[in-house]
C-alpha positions as CSV (number, residue, x, y, z in Angstrom):
1,X,100.0,88.3,119.3
2,X,98.7,90.6,122.5
3,X,100.8,93.3,124.3
4,X,100.3,91.5,127.3
5,X,101.5,87.9,125.6
6,X,104.5,89.9,123.9
7,X,105.4,91.4,127.2
8,X,105.3,88.2,128.9
9,X,107.0,86.3,126.4
10,X,110.2,89.0,126.4
11,X,110.4,88.7,130.3
12,X,110.8,84.7,130.2
13,X,113.3,85.6,127.1
14,X,115.1,88.1,129.9
15,X,115.5,85.5,132.5
16,X,116.8,83.0,130.6
17,X,119.4,85.5,129.3
18,X,120.5,86.9,132.5
19,X,121.3,83.9,134.6
20,X,124.8,83.5,135.0
21,X,125.6,86.7,133.0
22,X,127.8,89.4,133.3
23,X,127.0,92.8,134.6
24,X,127.8,94.3,130.8
25,X,125.7,91.4,129.2
26,X,122.6,92.2,131.6
27,X,122.6,95.6,131.0
28,X,122.5,94.9,127.0
29,X,120.2,92.3,127.3
30,X,117.5,94.8,129.1
31,X,118.7,97.5,126.8
32,X,117.3,95.1,123.9
33,X,114.3,94.2,125.9
34,X,113.0,97.8,126.6
35,X,113.7,98.2,122.6
36,X,111.5,95.3,121.7
37,X,108.9,95.9,123.8
38,X,108.8,100.0,122.5
39,X,109.1,98.4,119.0
40,X,106.1,96.0,119.6
41,X,103.9,99.0,121.4
42,X,104.5,101.2,118.6
43,X,103.7,98.7,116.2
44,X,100.5,97.6,117.6
45,X,99.1,101.0,117.9
46,X,99.6,101.3,114.0
47,X,98.2,98.3,113.8
48,X,94.7,99.2,115.3
49,X,94.3,102.6,113.9
50,X,91.4,102.6,111.4
51,X,92.0,105.5,108.4
52,X,89.4,107.7,107.7
53,X,87.1,106.8,103.9
54,X,89.0,107.8,101.6
55,X,86.9,110.6,98.3
56,X,86.0,109.4,95.0
57,X,87.2,112.2,93.5
58,X,86.2,111.0,89.9
59,X,85.3,107.4,88.6
60,X,86.5,107.2,84.6
61,X,85.4,104.8,82.3
62,X,88.2,102.7,83.3
63,X,89.5,104.3,86.4
64,X,89.1,105.9,89.5
65,X,90.6,108.7,91.0
66,X,90.9,108.6,95.1
67,X,92.2,111.2,97.4
68,X,92.9,110.8,101.1
69,X,93.2,113.4,104.2
70,X,96.6,114.0,104.7
71,X,96.0,115.0,108.0
72,X,94.4,111.2,108.6
73,X,97.7,109.5,108.2
74,X,99.6,108.3,111.0
75,X,103.3,108.9,111.7
76,X,105.6,106.8,110.1
77,X,103.5,105.8,107.1
78,X,105.1,105.0,104.1
79,X,102.4,102.8,101.8
80,X,98.9,103.4,101.1
81,X,96.8,100.3,99.8
82,X,93.9,100.9,98.1
83,X,91.3,98.3,97.3
84,X,88.0,98.2,94.8
85,X,85.0,96.5,94.8
86,X,83.0,95.4,92.0
87,X,79.6,95.9,93.3
88,X,77.0,92.8,92.8
89,X,79.6,90.8,90.5
90,X,80.1,87.0,89.8
91,X,82.5,86.9,92.6
92,X,79.9,88.3,95.6
93,X,80.9,91.3,96.6
94,X,84.4,90.5,97.2
95,X,87.6,93.0,97.4
96,X,90.2,92.9,94.7
97,X,93.8,92.7,96.2
98,X,94.1,96.2,94.9
99,X,97.1,98.3,94.6
100,X,100.0,99.8,97.1
101,X,101.5,103.3,96.4
102,X,104.4,104.9,98.3
103,X,103.2,107.8,100.9
104,X,104.6,111.3,100.4
105,X,102.8,114.2,102.3
106,X,103.1,116.0,99.5
107,X,101.1,113.6,97.3
108,X,97.2,112.5,98.5
109,X,95.9,111.7,95.0
110,X,96.0,108.2,93.6
111,X,95.1,106.7,90.4
112,X,93.3,103.2,90.6
113,X,93.3,101.7,87.5
114,X,91.8,98.6,85.3
115,X,87.6,98.6,86.4
116,X,85.1,97.4,84.7
117,X,83.4,100.5,83.4
118,X,79.7,98.7,83.3
119,X,79.7,98.7,87.1
120,X,79.4,100.2,90.3
121,X,82.1,100.3,92.4
122,X,83.7,101.1,96.3
123,X,86.8,101.6,97.5
124,X,88.3,101.4,100.8
125,X,92.1,102.2,101.9
126,X,94.8,100.6,104.5
127,X,98.1,102.5,105.7
128,X,101.1,100.5,106.0
129,X,104.6,101.8,107.9
130,X,107.0,99.1,106.3
131,X,105.8,96.3,109.1
132,X,102.2,96.2,109.5
133,X,99.1,97.5,108.4
134,X,96.7,99.3,109.5
135,X,92.9,98.5,110.3
136,X,90.9,99.0,106.7
137,X,88.7,101.8,106.8
138,X,85.1,101.7,106.0
139,X,83.9,101.7,102.5
140,X,82.9,104.4,100.2
141,X,79.3,105.0,98.8
142,X,79.4,103.1,95.5
143,X,80.4,105.5,92.3
144,X,80.2,104.8,88.9
145,X,81.4,106.2,85.6
146,X,79.1,108.5,85.6
147,X,78.1,109.4,81.3
148,X,78.9,105.6,80.7
149,X,76.1,104.2,82.7
150,X,73.2,105.8,80.6
151,X,71.7,104.4,77.4
152,X,69.4,106.1,75.1
153,X,66.9,104.7,73.0
154,X,65.5,107.1,70.4
155,X,62.8,104.3,69.2
156,X,59.6,106.5,71.0
157,X,57.6,104.1,73.4
158,X,55.0,105.6,75.9
159,X,56.0,105.5,79.4
160,X,55.3,102.0,80.9
161,X,56.6,100.4,77.6
162,X,60.1,102.4,78.3
163,X,60.1,101.1,81.7
164,X,59.7,97.7,80.4
165,X,62.3,97.8,77.7
166,X,64.5,99.3,80.3
167,X,63.8,96.1,82.7
168,X,64.1,93.2,79.7
169,X,67.8,94.6,79.1
170,X,69.1,94.6,82.4
171,X,68.4,98.1,83.2
172,X,66.0,100.3,84.4
173,X,64.5,103.7,83.9
174,X,67.2,106.5,84.6
175,X,66.9,107.7,88.2
176,X,68.4,111.0,89.0
177,X,69.2,111.6,92.6
178,X,71.5,114.7,92.4
179,X,72.5,118.1,90.8
180,X,75.4,116.5,89.3
181,X,73.5,113.4,88.1
182,X,71.0,115.9,86.1
183,X,74.0,118.0,84.2
184,X,75.4,114.6,83.4
185,X,72.2,113.8,81.6
186,X,72.0,117.0,80.4
187,X,74.7,116.8,78.8
188,X,74.2,113.9,76.8
189,X,70.8,114.9,76.3
190,X,72.4,117.7,74.1
191,X,75.2,115.5,72.7
192,X,72.6,113.2,71.2
193,X,70.2,116.0,70.1
194,X,67.5,114.5,72.0
195,X,64.7,117.1,73.1
196,X,62.9,115.1,75.7
197,X,63.2,111.7,77.2
198,X,61.5,109.4,79.7
199,X,62.8,109.1,83.2
200,X,61.6,106.4,85.7
201,X,59.9,109.1,88.3
202,X,56.2,109.2,88.7
203,X,52.9,109.8,91.2
204,X,51.9,106.9,93.0
205,X,48.2,108.4,93.2
206,X,48.0,108.8,89.0
207,X,44.9,106.5,89.2
208,X,43.0,106.9,92.0
209,X,41.2,110.3,93.4
210,X,43.9,111.2,96.3
211,X,44.7,115.1,95.9
212,X,48.0,114.5,97.3
213,X,50.8,114.0,94.9
214,X,53.3,111.1,95.8
215,X,56.7,111.2,93.3
216,X,58.6,107.9,93.0
217,X,61.5,106.6,91.5
218,X,60.8,103.0,89.5
219,X,63.6,101.3,91.6
220,X,62.2,102.5,95.3
221,X,65.4,105.4,95.7
222,X,64.0,108.3,97.9
223,X,63.1,111.0,96.2
224,X,64.5,113.9,97.4
225,X,66.5,115.8,94.3
226,X,64.2,117.6,91.7
227,X,64.6,119.8,88.8
228,X,61.1,120.7,87.7
229,X,60.2,123.4,84.9
230,X,57.8,126.2,86.1
231,X,55.0,125.1,84.5
232,X,55.2,121.3,85.5
233,X,52.5,120.2,87.8
234,X,54.8,118.5,90.9
235,X,52.5,119.5,93.3
236,X,49.2,118.8,91.6
237,X,49.7,116.0,88.9
238,X,46.6,114.2,87.6
239,X,46.8,111.2,85.4
240,X,47.6,113.7,82.0
241,X,50.3,114.9,83.9
242,X,51.5,111.7,86.4
243,X,55.4,110.6,84.8
244,X,58.6,112.7,84.2
245,X,60.6,113.5,81.0
246,X,63.8,115.5,81.3
247,X,64.4,117.9,78.4
248,X,67.3,119.3,76.8
249,X,68.4,122.0,79.3
250,X,68.0,119.3,82.3
251,X,64.4,120.3,83.3
252,X,61.8,118.1,83.9
253,X,58.7,118.0,82.4
254,X,54.9,116.1,83.8
255,X,53.4,114.2,80.8
256,X,50.4,111.8,79.9
257,X,51.7,108.5,80.4
258,X,50.5,107.6,76.9
259,X,52.7,110.0,75.3
260,X,55.5,108.6,72.9
261,X,58.8,109.8,73.3
262,X,62.9,108.7,73.6
263,X,63.7,107.2,76.9
264,X,66.4,107.4,78.8
265,X,68.1,103.4,80.5
266,X,70.4,103.2,83.0
267,X,72.6,100.2,84.9
268,X,71.4,100.2,88.4
269,X,73.3,99.9,91.2
270,X,72.5,96.3,91.6
271,X,73.4,95.9,87.7
272,X,71.0,93.8,86.6
273,X,67.1,95.2,87.5
274,X,65.1,93.5,89.4
275,X,61.2,92.6,88.1
276,X,60.1,94.0,91.5
277,X,62.2,97.3,90.7
278,X,60.8,98.6,87.9
279,X,57.4,97.2,87.6
280,X,57.1,98.8,91.5
281,X,54.7,101.6,90.1
282,X,52.1,99.2,89.4
283,X,51.2,100.6,85.9
284,X,51.1,98.3,82.8
285,X,50.9,99.1,79.3
286,X,47.4,98.5,79.0
287,X,46.8,100.7,81.7
288,X,48.5,103.4,79.3
289,X,47.3,102.0,75.9
290,X,43.5,101.4,76.3
């Protein structure tokens, strides 16, 4: 019901009540109307409030820690509702019912349980004053339990064969787009005693005469973060230095794609890699073997 409609209904109710009522009763009725109007306005303002996007502090294997900005919480809030969406799951990216938490201004971090460790998730929040809920916040960026989305394959393959093996497993060669992700992979390399492993970065000009080096990720992720070692041919690659591996100290090396080594597969944001995604490089096994 809109504010204007609520006000009209209350006026009509009041007019019916005051006809023939004694003066004191009229005063009481008028007070009730004013109180109802005030409550209606406050509730309407609260329900139309849109919270800021929450922060995913950490996603663990089966849970996540979500925080909110206490300065963003409107007066009168007594509950926080947090919902999760499993990205590209079989339900078609639907929001879960979520979990409701009592709100205390001294506590702005909440524990969200029962997540699927093999999936990416988004989160959003609502506030409640006990009578109504605010609008939903916008969704967070997708997140994932970082260490559980990677799979090492120690059987050595050349770059194209490694890429195709990941694809056929419903994965992709690893895409590393931040320092945090690079640190996670570095730790996994050390934990698994692996010196170097293929990742999904390649030069699009590996087989032409262009002097330009253009690095691309196998899934089309924008190339913005890098951690090349000093001796890498990151600005003037040739066929023999046209693909990238990561070493045990987290540095990126340029290599000949015919070299055989271990490799790192990753579950992509779409959960199941698409053929067009991992074959975007245009490299075929025969390109590298012959």
